N, C-alpha and C positions, 0 to 999 in steps of 0.2 A: 868697475867698480859702480855702485850705486851713490849717488850724490846727496847729500843729505837736504831734509828739507828745508832747512834754514837758509840753504844756500842759493834757493830759489825765491825768497823772499823777496819784494822788491819794496822800494820809498814810494813817497808821492810822488815823486818825479821817475818813475821807473826804474832807479838806480838799484842793484845788486848787492848784498851785503861786499863782495869784491870789491863791486866800483866804489864804495865808499869808505873799504880800508885803502884801496890805490890811492883816493883824495887825500884819508888822513897821512899816508904813508906812513902805516904800519906794515912793514915789512916781515915780520914774523906771524901777521894773520895772514898775508897776501900769502907768504908760500903755503900754510894751510890749506889756505881755502882752495888752492890751485891744487893742490897735492891731493884733496879731497874729493877734485873733479867740478869745483864750479866752472862758471860758464862764463869764459870769457870774451865770446862774443853777444856776450847779451846785450841788446841797446837799448839804453834809455831813451825820454820823450824829447829828447836834444839831438838823438842820433850819434851820441856817444858811444863805446864800450868801455869796460875796463881796461884793456890794452892801448885804446886810444887816450884815455886817460892818464897814462902811464906814461904815454910818447909825449902828450905834451907834457907833462911835471918836469920832464928832465933830469927825475930821480935815477942816480946809477944803480942802486940798493934796490929799488922798484925795477927798473926795466932790466936787471941781472933776474930776477925773480920770475919774470915773464920768457927767461933765456935769452936775454937778449945782450949783446956784449954793452 
């Protein structure tokens, strides 16, 4: 599946749309981005990935979107 160009965009700190969605706890957007092939391994300038932000948040719904119990 081709990844939409917007899913590769980054903010000034190198965070992807997926990382920002995780930080905002936007579960529907996180699910949509993951289903669209967004890169959950993309590293920002702080060395964090969307999945590391999800783990740090402890948000059950966000973690479940990543397939974590």
